[in-house]
C-alpha positions as CSV (number, residue, x, y, z in Angstrom):
1,M,-180.5,138.9,137.3
2,T,-178.8,139.9,140.5
3,Q,-181.1,137.6,142.5
4,C,-179.6,134.5,140.7
5,Y,-175.9,135.5,140.2
6,K,-173.1,136.9,142.2
7,E,-170.6,139.1,140.3
8,E,-167.8,136.5,140.7
9,E,-170.1,133.8,139.2
10,L,-170.4,135.7,136.0
11,L,-166.7,136.2,135.3
12,G,-165.6,134.1,132.3
13,K,-169.2,132.9,131.4
14,Q,-170.4,133.1,127.9
15,V,-174.0,134.5,127.6
16,L,-176.1,135.5,124.7
17,G,-176.6,139.2,124.0
18,V,-177.8,141.6,121.3
19,V,-175.4,144.5,120.4
20,N,-175.7,147.5,118.1
21,F,-178.9,148.7,119.8
22,P,-179.1,152.5,120.3
23,P,-177.6,153.4,123.7
24,K,-180.2,153.4,126.5
25,Q,-180.1,154.9,129.9
26,V,-180.3,152.2,132.6
27,A,-180.1,153.5,136.1
28,D,-177.0,155.7,136.2
29,F,-175.2,154.4,133.1
30,M,-175.7,154.0,129.4
31,S,-176.2,150.5,128.1
32,E,-175.4,149.4,124.5
33,V,-176.0,145.6,125.0
34,L,-179.1,143.6,125.8
35,V,-178.3,140.4,127.7
36,L,-180.7,137.6,127.1
37,G,-182.4,135.7,129.9
38,V,-185.5,134.0,131.0
39,Y,-187.8,135.4,133.7
40,A,-188.0,132.5,136.2
41,K,-189.6,132.3,139.6
42,E,-186.2,132.9,141.3
43,G,-185.2,135.8,139.0
44,V,-183.6,136.2,135.6
45,V,-181.7,133.1,134.4
46,L,-179.2,133.9,131.7
47,I,-179.2,132.1,128.4
48,Q,-175.9,130.4,127.6
49,P,-174.6,128.5,124.6
50,E,-174.4,124.7,125.2
51,R,-170.8,124.6,124.1
52,P,-168.0,127.2,123.8
53,V,-168.4,129.6,120.9
54,N,-166.2,132.4,119.5
55,K,-166.9,135.9,120.9
56,G,-168.9,137.9,118.4
57,D,-170.5,134.8,116.7
58,K,-174.0,135.7,115.5
59,L,-177.1,134.5,117.2
60,G,-179.3,132.7,114.7
């Protein structure tokens, strides 16, 4: 993901993610969210809703 995005590009973006997973050690921190993306040639491209949605809406 870091190959396709700079930190400032991600601020304010809506992305799809899965919550309520058991915490998992990722590098030096604990993660409780799985962000969804597609493995593309240039790196991981995040999946976004096509129009604004409410935070916490369920993925279906």
